[in-house]
N, C-alpha and C positions, 0 to 999 in steps of 0.2 A: 665466732661460729663454733657451735658444738660439733662433736664427732658425728652425732646422728645427722645434723644438718649438712655437714660436709659429705657424708656418704649418700644422703638423699640427693644432694646436688650432683654427685658423681653419677648416680643412677640415672638422673635426668639427662645429663650431658651424654651419657653412653647409650641412651635409648635409640633404637632403630625402628623403622616402620612408620605407620601413619601418624604416630605421635609427633614425629619431626615436623609436621605441618605447622605446629605452634612453636613459638620461640622457647628457648631454654628458660627464660624468665617467667613466661606464662605457666609453663609446666611446673617449675619449681614453686611458684606461688601457690599452686594447688597442693603440692606435697608438703610444703612448709608454710602454712598461712601466717605464722607468727613472725616470719622474717620480713624486714623492711626491704623496699626496693634496693637500697644501698647495700644491705647485707647480701641480698640475692646476687647483685652484680659482683660483689667481691667473691662470693662462693663460686660463681661461674668462672670468674677470672682464674682463681686458683685451680679449678678443675681443668681449665684450658692448659695450665702449666703442666699438670699431671699427664694429660694426653699428649702434649708436645714432647715431654721427656720420654714417655713410652715409645713414641715414634722414633726418637733419637736412638733408642735401644733396640728397635725392631729387628735389625739385621742380626744382632747378637742373640736375640730371643729365637729367631728362626734357625740359628745354627745350634740349637739345643740348650740355650741358656735361659729359657723362660723362667725357671724358678729363681735364677739369680737376678733377673730383671724385676720380677715381682718383689723380691727382697729389697732391691735397691730403691724401688718406688716407695715401699713402706718405710724404709729408713729415712728417706727425704720427707715424707709426709706420714708421720706415725699414726695418725688417725684413719688413714686409708685402710679399708677392710681388704682382706685377702681376695674376696670375690670381686670387688671393684678393681683392684690392681690387676687381677687376672683378665677381667673383661677389657680393661684399657690396653693391656698388652696384646690380647687377641685382635682387637680392632686395629691397633697400630700395625701389627703384622699384615693384616688384610690390606690396609691402605698402602703400606710399603710395597707389597706385592703388586697392587693395582697400579701404582705409580712407576715402579721400576721394572716390573716383570720378573723380579728375583724372588 
């Protein structure tokens, strides 16, 4: 998976709104028509790892460590763009708040 494909997959996984009515795979197939179904599945799996890790760091991010969390995500996944790392952290903080009230 190329860096561009990885970031396109992250953008797909992080989308909100009516686009979510379609599966991540369907939307990624449109964004990256050259990827095979197996490649798309792997990209979506890796993106799930990124968003899960962002959620693990959510409490730290909410206590003022957002830039450190973004840096940690980008260290673990060097191809992850700053924008996608920031969006993953923002969504993780939202879900953490929604689930914990904190």
